[in-house]
MINUSE-865189 format. One line per field, with one value per residue (C-alpha): residue number from 1; residue in one letter; z, y, x. Coordinates in pm, whole numbers, m for minus. Each point is the difference from the previous one (the first is absolute). Layout:
N
nr: [NUM, ...]
rest: [A, ...]
w: [Z, ...]
v: [Y, ...]
u: [X, ...]
// end
This chain:
301
nr: [1, 2, 3, 4, 5, 6, 7, 8, 9, 10, 11, 12, 13, 14, 15, 16, 17, 18, 19, 20, 21, 22, 23, 24, 25, 26, 27, 28, 29, 30, 31, 32, 33, 34, 35, 36, 37, 38, 39, 40, 41, 42, 43, 44, 45, 46, 47, 48, 49, 50, 51, 52, 53, 54, 55, 56, 57, 58, 59, 60, 61, 62, 63, 64, 65, 66, 67, 68, 69, 70, 71, 72, 73, 74, 75, 76, 77, 78, 79, 80, 81, 82, 83, 84, 85, 86, 87, 88, 89, 90, 91, 92, 93, 94, 95, 96, 97, 98, 99, 100, 101, 102, 103, 104, 105, 106, 107, 108, 109, 110, 111, 112, 113, 114, 115, 116, 117, 118, 119, 120, 121, 122, 123, 124, 125, 126, 127, 128, 129, 130, 131, 132, 133, 134, 135, 136, 137, 138, 139, 140, 141, 142, 143, 144, 145, 146, 147, 148, 149, 150, 151, 152, 153, 154, 155, 156, 157, 158, 159, 160, 161, 162, 163, 164, 165, 166, 167, 168, 169, 170, 171, 172, 173, 174, 175, 176, 177, 178, 179, 180, 181, 182, 183, 184, 185, 186, 187, 188, 189, 190, 191, 192, 193, 194, 195, 196, 197, 198, 199, 200, 201, 202, 203, 204, 205, 206, 207, 208, 209, 210, 211, 212, 213, 214, 215, 216, 217, 218, 219, 220, 221, 222, 223, 224, 225, 226, 227, 228, 229, 230, 231, 232, 233, 234, 235, 236, 237, 238, 239, 240, 241, 242, 243, 244, 245, 246, 247, 248, 249, 250, 251, 252, 253, 254, 255, 256, 257, 258, 259, 260, 261, 262, 263, 264, 265, 266, 267, 268, 269, 270, 271, 272, 273, 274, 275, 276, 277, 278, 279, 280, 281, 282, 283, 284, 285, 286, 287, 288, 289, 290, 291, 292, 293, 294, 295, 296, 297, 298, 299, 300, 301]
rest: [X, X, X, X, X, X, X, X, X, X, X, X, X, X, X, X, X, X, X, X, X, X, X, X, X, X, X, X, X, X, X, X, X, X, X, X, X, X, X, X, X, X, X, X, X, X, X, X, X, X, X, X, X, X, X, X, X, X, X, X, X, X, X, X, X, X, X, X, X, X, X, X, X, X, X, X, X, X, X, X, X, X, X, X, X, X, X, X, X, X, X, X, X, X, X, X, X, X, X, X, X, X, X, X, X, X, X, X, X, X, X, X, X, X, X, X, X, X, X, X, X, X, X, X, X, X, X, X, X, X, X, X, X, X, X, X, X, X, X, X, X, X, X, X, X, X, X, X, X, X, X, X, X, X, X, X, X, X, X, X, X, X, X, X, X, X, X, X, X, X, X, X, X, X, X, X, X, X, X, X, X, X, X, X, X, X, X, X, X, X, X, X, X, X, X, X, X, X, X, X, X, X, X, X, X, X, X, X, X, X, X, X, X, X, X, X, X, X, X, X, X, X, X, X, X, X, X, X, X, X, X, X, X, X, X, X, X, X, X, X, X, X, X, X, X, X, X, X, X, X, X, X, X, X, X, X, X, X, X, X, X, X, X, X, X, X, X, X, X, X, X, X, X, X, X, X, X, X, X, X, X, X, X, X, X, X, X, X, X, X, X, X, X, X, X, X, X, X, X, X, X]
w: [25827, m50, 48, m363, m139, 213, m153, m347, 67, 120, m310, m223, 179, m35, m367, m61, 179, m181, m349, m38, 159, m173, m336, 31, m119, m324, m38, 56, m287, m223, 126, m65, m365, m35, 292, 120, 326, 255, m165, 20, 366, 92, m162, 161, 353, m36, m140, 254, 287, m107, m22, 341, 157, m133, 116, 349, 38, m112, 274, 251, 55, 135, m198, 92, 225, m123, 180, m156, m347, 48, 102, m299, m227, 129, m32, m334, m146, 114, m72, m303, m172, 46, 57, m252, m227, m8, m104, m279, m128, 18, m209, m248, m28, m91, 328, m39, 216, 151, 96, 145, 220, 120, 89, 194, 188, 186, 184, 321, m3, m27, 265, 253, m69, 29, 314, 172, m25, 239, 232, m135, 113, m270, 75, m127, m231, m147, m50, m186, m220, m70, m102, m222, m154, m79, m179, m196, m100, m124, m208, m137, m120, m179, m221, m349, 83, 249, m181, m312, 191, 271, 73, 31, 237, 227, m7, 83, 295, 127, m33, 224, 254, m5, 59, 290, 158, m33, 145, 307, 50, m30, 323, 186, m167, 88, m277, m44, 104, m250, m372, 27, 43, m329, m181, 116, m87, m349, m55, 104, m163, m325, m5, 38, m290, m221, 89, m85, m330, m80, 87, m168, m325, m33, m285, m152, m359, m84, 184, 186, m166, 158, 181, 154, 127, 138, 177, 166, 109, 133, 197, 139, 100, 66, 75, 218, 154, 7, 82, 259, 167, 10, 164, 270, 57, 43, 244, 226, m25, m44, 133, m157, m139, m184, m130, m133, m157, m337, 15, m111, m210, m217, m167, m109, m143, m178, m149, m132, m156, m154, m158, m114, m137, m60, m137, 265, 23, 343, 9, 237, 225, 40, 71, 266, 133, 31, 201, 228, 54, 67, 243, 176, 38, 140, 241, 142, 21, 233, 317, m86, 9, 353, 98, m121, 125, m240, m231, m371, m283, m316, m354, m238, m353]
v: [9792, 322, 4, 109, m287, m260, 59, 4, m344, m127, 135, m156, m332, m12, 100, m283, m249, 101, 73, m239, m305, 79, 20, m326, m205, 198, m24, m376, m21, 176, m219, m337, 94, m31, m223, m342, 71, m186, 121, 361, m27, m196, 246, 291, m131, m150, 326, 218, m229, m10, 380, 45, m276, 146, 352, m120, m201, 305, 195, m263, m177, m352, m312, m186, m302, m351, 18, 337, m130, m286, 247, 223, m304, m76, 358, 59, m317, 81, 374, 35, m340, m91, 345, 227, m287, m108, 349, 8, m344, 94, 314, m211, m228, 296, 136, 378, 200, 192, m322, m147, 308, m40, m364, 90, 265, m293, m67, 176, m216, m322, 132, 32, m356, m143, 203, m232, m277, 195, 101, 351, 142, 128, 268, 5, 287, m205, m303, 231, 109, m363, m85, 308, m87, m355, 146, 222, m305, m170, 305, 16, m360, 83, 249, m89, 36, m286, m213, 27, m141, m244, m117, 360, 70, m289, 100, 367, m84, m258, 265, 235, m278, m97, 360, 34, m332, 85, 347, m138, m278, 248, 168, m320, m68, 120, 245, 239, 360, 267, m22, m308, m212, 133, m48, m362, m75, 143, m209, m324, 73, 108, m307, m229, 175, m34, m370, m36, 176, m245, m324, 112, 53, 375, 136, 340, m30, 325, 283, 223, 328, 339, m16, m334, 129, 318, m208, m215, 309, 171, m307, m53, 353, 174, m285, m209, 240, 353, m86, m260, 238, 260, m258, m74, 375, 50, m290, 189, 342, m52, m232, m350, 62, 306, m188, m278, 237, m92, m310, 207, 257, m233, m174, 336, 108, m335, 16, 353, m89, m321, 172, 311, m148, m372, 18, m241, m32, m18, m132, 110, m303, 96, 366, m114, m247, 281, 209, m292, m119, 350, 60, m328, 89, 341, m167, m241, 286, 207, m194, 53, 377, m45, m238, 161, m291, m256, m143, 73, m250, 79, m86, 112, m96]
u: [m10995, m199, m376, m43, 210, m176, m349, 156, 151, m337, m174, 267, m26, m379, 26, 248, m224, m318, 131, 293, m157, m328, 176, 196, m299, m7, 379, m12, m251, 254, 285, m166, m40, 380, 105, m118, m188, 214, 321, m123, m99, 313, 239, m183, 45, 347, 139, m185, 95, 365, 21, m162, 209, 326, m92, m97, 320, 201, m180, 114, m333, 73, m80, m320, 47, m83, m335, m75, 90, m250, m268, 79, m25, m350, m121, 174, m153, m355, 1, 223, 22, m368, m151, 168, 96, m365, m114, 259, m106, m369, 57, 201, m306, m220, m134, m29, 238, m293, m177, 321, 32, m359, 66, 316, m198, m158, 329, m115, m315, 201, 240, m281, m112, 353, 54, m247, 262, 223, m283, m51, m333, m231, m260, m355, 90, 287, m228, m236, 290, 94, m357, m21, 338, m114, m301, 242, 209, m318, m92, 354, m27, m324, 186, 117, 371, 29, m256, 216, 298, m118, 355, 117, m289, 100, 368, m56, m229, 248, 270, m201, m56, 369, 111, m243, 104, 369, m58, m177, 255, 289, m116, 89, 335, 349, 94, 295, m55, m97, 63, 226, m314, m138, 332, 31, m362, 49, 312, m171, m335, 166, 226, m303, m173, 309, 19, m368, 61, 280, m181, m323, 185, m53, 209, 55, m116, 177, 171, m249, m87, 58, m334, 96, 336, m156, m267, 269, 196, m314, m111, 350, 96, m331, m237, 230, 254, m147, m362, 90, 245, m278, m226, 259, 43, m375, m28, 242, m168, m375, m266, m4, m348, 132, 303, m225, m251, 153, m224, m299, 187, 212, m299, m141, 337, 39, m350, 51, 337, m132, m298, 188, 322, m63, m353, m128, m376, m161, m357, m278, 57, 367, m79, m243, 259, 255, m245, m86, 360, 136, m288, 80, 369, m93, m244, 258, 251, m220, 97, 367, m46, m130, 283, 327, 212, m150, 265, m26, m21, 194, m119, 269, m40]
// end
């Protein structure tokens, strides 16, 4: 690979991570106007997982073992069924896409707390970031968006906690190598969401409009396959802290898209919460820049 092409790939990968993952919150808002929330999320991951799984098998990648399938089921349920599914349900209940992105930005804070379960040491700087992040969550709940939908507020924060817990647990589970782990997790997580859609009685009242179909395609191809592949690429070629820098870029992208194209209104408490939460995530990321071997925590939406 030429030295010129390599930087271009890095730039493209970062652009995908920042812009695509940051935009998925806005696209989910469009999608839930035409699709029931669990059906939308379930279809997204089942289709994306099936495409990835078929491509990997065509490339000769071996099937996961029974133990690896069990691990993928755990991670897929926590990250995708509860994490992403929770975000989709919260936006369906009226939580603004920008506010949902701010809530999910707390994943690294929850991850540090859950890391204590497995004996992970937390520095003073990281504890400061956790405290600052908790203040940001309090400010976020003072805003009109989450107060207008208390159930949505609970669900989106539980989604962030579930993603963080699943991410930390995944580091201690036996998972397939490379993209096969993601494909298997998408298949299981998507299947659980479709089952939840069925038993909860979700029904399509009418066929989705063009915006709904485009939202599903965007979330499936770009949000689930392209952006996640870019994330895996960055984990191999840059420091984990750089690869996870989306955690404080995505909320800004989501807020700008929500205000510009969806007419979302962000109050002063929420603007302050964004500043505090992003500052907290940057603060807890500083030790990672000093320790390049620290494992990264994903928060795909």
